[in-house]
ZAMARGU-4260 file (C-alpha; in steps of 0.2 Angstrom, whole numbers, plus 5000, padded with zeros to 4 digits):
<rodrens>
0) 4904/4942/5209 | 4905/4961/5208 | 4910/4973/5222 | 4908/4992/5223 | 4915/5003/5236
5) 4925/5019/5241 | 4943/5016/5246 | 4954/5019/5261 | 4972/5019/5256 | 4987/5012/5266
10) 5005/5008/5262 | 5016/4993/5262 | 5020/4980/5275 | 5004/4982/5285 | 5006/4969/5298
15) 4993/4960/5308 | 4998/4970/5324 | 4993/4986/5314 | 4977/4978/5309 | 4972/4974/5327
20) 4985/4977/5340 | 4991/4962/5350 | 4986/4971/5366 | 4968/4966/5363 | 4972/4948/5358
25) 4965/4940/5374 | 4956/4955/5382 | 4942/4958/5369 | 4934/4942/5362 | 4918/4950/5355
30) 4922/4954/5336 | 4911/4969/5335 | 4920/4977/5350 | 4937/4972/5343 | 4932/4980/5326
35) 4931/4997/5334 | 4950/4996/5337 | 4955/4992/5319 | 4971/5000/5313 | 4971/5012/5328
40) 4990/5011/5329 | 4991/5018/5312 | 4976/5030/5313 | 4966/5032/5330 | 4950/5037/5319
45) 4952/5023/5306 | 4936/5014/5311 | 4926/5030/5309 | 4931/5031/5290 | 4923/5014/5286
50) 4906/5015/5278 | 4899/4997/5282 | 4897/4987/5267 | 4904/5000/5255 | 4923/5002/5259
55) 4937/4994/5250 | 4954/4994/5258 | 4969/4997/5246 | 4987/4994/5251 | 5004/4991/5244
60) 5016/4976/5246 | 5015/4962/5259 | 4998/4966/5267 | 4994/4955/5282 | 5012/4950/5286
65) 5015/4944/5304 | 5005/4933/5315 | 4994/4919/5309 | 4980/4923/5320 | 4963/4924/5311
70) 4958/4939/5322 | 4966/4951/5309 | 4955/4946/5294 | 4940/4943/5305 | 4941/4961/5312
75) 4942/4968/5294 | 4927/4959/5289 | 4917/4963/5305 | 4922/4982/5302 | 4912/4982/5286
80) 4926/4982/5274 | 4921/4972/5259 | 4937/4968/5250 | 4956/4972/5251 | 4966/4977/5235
85) 4985/4976/5237 | 5000/4973/5227 | 5004/4957/5237 | 4998/4948/5253 | 5006/4938/5266
90) 5002/4919/5262 | 4994/4915/5279 | 4984/4931/5279 | 4978/4927/5261 | 4972/4909/5266
95) 4964/4915/5282 | 4954/4929/5273 | 4947/4917/5260 | 4943/4905/5274 | 4932/4918/5282
100) 4925/4925/5265 | 4935/4941/5264 | 4940/4944/5246 | 4958/4949/5242 | 4963/4956/5225
105) 4981/4957/5219 | 4983/4972/5208 | 4993/4987/5204 | 4988/5000/5217 | 5000/5015/5215
110) 4987/5025/5205 | 4972/5022/5216 | 4969/5036/5228 | 4960/5038/5245 | 4941/5039/5243
115) 4941/5033/5224 | 4926/5023/5219 | 4930/5006/5213 | 4921/4992/5204 | 4928/4975/5205
120) 4922/4961/5194 | 4929/4945/5200 | 4922/4935/5186 | 4929/4946/5172 | 4945/4949/5181
125) 4944/4968/5180 | 4945/4982/5193 | 4939/4999/5187 | 4943/5015/5197 | 4928/5025/5192
130) 4935/5041/5200 | 4951/5040/5190 | 4944/5033/5174 | 4956/5018/5174 | 4954/5000/5172
135) 4966/4986/5178 | 4967/4968/5175 | 4967/4959/5191 | 4975/4942/5195 | 4960/4930/5193
140) 4953/4922/5208 | 4950/4903/5205 | 4932/4897/5204 | 4934/4887/5220 | 4939/4902/5230
145) 4925/4912/5222 | 4913/4898/5229 | 4921/4901/5246 | 4917/4919/5245 | 4900/4917/5239
150) 4896/4905/5254 | 4904/4917/5266 | 4919/4907/5270 | 4925/4889/5272 | 4914/4885/5287
155) 4898/4891/5279 | 4903/4882/5263 | 4904/4866/5272 | 4888/4869/5282 | 4879/4872/5266
160) 4886/4858/5255 | 4892/4845/5268 | 4909/4844/5259 | 4925/4854/5256 | 4927/4863/5239
165) 4936/4853/5226 | 4953/4860/5222
</rodrens>
């Protein structure tokens, strides 16, 4: 599985309330509408920076910390972001993301800049920053989790194969 996109860069400790503010938790239930408010407490124009299907979010340590609600990864996926590359992820956010088919890649991100072009090969375990002419090894994503991504998440995997993936 290969992903290509231009980056939007964030820092450390991006919590689920930064991703989608808790004030929308019950008032907006339509994901398309909710996605218009992604990261607005960090940057009110954040959603306008996303090029649907061609944006990779890059961050530092502990991305997705906070609440366990699935709205945070769902909003990211709905907004058109195709993957997140970070130094580390909160455990529950990590699991929720793969369950909905949103790829998360753990890698060194300090040298990746805003608007760099990335190429990520999940099969080879390589991230190439084409803009900066650097290549990084990434933590491999197990085959079972790549199967979830290819299917579009756990629910779609189960609908397709009538079973859960083998661990």
